[in-house]
N, C-alpha and C positions, 0 to 999 in steps of 0.2 A: 672531599665531600663524597658521601656514600651515594651510590646509584639508587634511585627510587624505583621500586617495583612498578612495572607498568603492565596492564592487561588490556588487550584490545582484540577485536574480532577480525578474522581474516576474511578475504573475499572469495574463497573457494566454496563451491556448492556441492561437491561430491557427496552423495548420500543424503543430502537434505531434501525435505519435502515441504512444499509451500501450497497454500490455498490463496487464490487471487479472487477476492470478492469484488465484483464489478457492477456498477450501476448501468442500466440500459439507457436511462434518460440522458440526453445529449450524447448519443452514441457516436456521432461524428468525432467527438473528442475522446470518449472513453475507450473506443476501439483502438485508437492510436496510442493511448496510454497503456492499454493491455499489450499491444504489439511490442512496445518499448520494454515493458516489464518482462515479458516472456523472453525476448531477445537477450536482455541483460542476464537473466538467470541461466539460460541455456549456454550462453557464451562463457559463463563462469563455472560450468561443470554440473549444473542441475540437469538431471535427466528429464525429458519431456514427460515421461510416465510418472514422474514425481511431482507434477504440477496438476492442480485441479482448479478449474475456473467455475465459480459460483455466480450466477447472474441474479441480480435483484432489480426491481423496477427503478429505483432512484437512490439518491444519497441518503434520504431519510431512512431507508431500509438497511443500510450498510451495518449499523451497530447490531441490530437484531440477528441478521444472518451471521455476522462475525461471532457473536456470542454462541450461536449453535455450532459453528465450526470448532470453536475452542472447547466447548463441552464434549464434542465428539472425539477430539484429540487426533493424534496421528499426523500432526504437522509440526514442523520446526519454526514456522512463522506464517503470518497472514499479511498479505498486501491488500489494502482496500483502495479502490480506484473509483472516482466519480468526478462530476463536474457540475457546479452550481454557478449559473450566470445571473448577475444582478438584473432585476427587472424594475418595473415602476411601482411595485408594491413591497411591503415588508416581508413577503414570503421568503425571499433570499436569506434574510437574517435568521428566520426560524429554522429553515432546512439546513443551512450551513452550520449554524450554531449547535443544533441538536446532533448533527452528524459528528462534528468535532468533539462535542461533550461526551457523547456515547462511546465513540471510539477511544477517546482519551481515557475514560474510566476503564474500559476493557484493557487497554495497554498497560495501565498501572497495576492491574490485578492479575494479568495473564502470566502463566509460566513460560510462554513463548512470545516473541515480539509481534506487536500489531502495528503496522506501518500505515500512516495517514497519507494517502496519495490522492486526496480530493482537491481538485482545483476550485478556487473561489475567485471568480474574476468579474470585472465590471462589464466586459464585452466578449462577444464571440471571437473577435480578433485576438484578444489577450489569451483566451483559452487555446486557440489554434497555435499561437506562438509557443505555448508551454507544452504542446502535445506533439512536438517534433519539428518545429521550424526554428525561429530565431532564438528562443530561450531554451533550446534543447527539449528533451522529453522527460517530463516529470514522472512518468511511469517507470522509465529506466532508473531514475534517481531513487524512487521508492523501492524498487527491487534491489538496488545496490545496498540501501539501508537495511533491508530485510536480511540480505546475506551477511552483512557485517554484524548485525545484532544477533542473528541466530547463532553465529559462531562465538560471539561474545558471551551469550547466555550459557553456552556449553562450557566455555572457559571458567565462568563464574560458579558453576555447579561443583 
């Protein structure tokens, strides 16, 4: 049987540049996600000088700011970080849905990876678990996806 060609992205970050678009709302969570993302990128060879953090008010604003980052160019990937916690009103569905929809549309059309690192949880405790305690740090995981995908996009060009 012939070997099938396989293409995958490496996890090395040497020479790569990333934008991290971070929502300030629920900053108890988003700051932990950001710390995890930066730690992952730097530990895998991305220079701190090749990272740019862009702050937005909340998850709703993530797609708009990300679109501006992509239009400006100069990055190999974008990591978006936010946290939407369910409340007693339908507001959660609108904000989480539009953030996901907007970022998904950008990811499908962008020449560089756009990574969705937005937590959507029912409780603050669930968010805390995903921002560095029991369930790991989803910011770290988003950054690792960004590294792999940035390298994969380079391989595919």
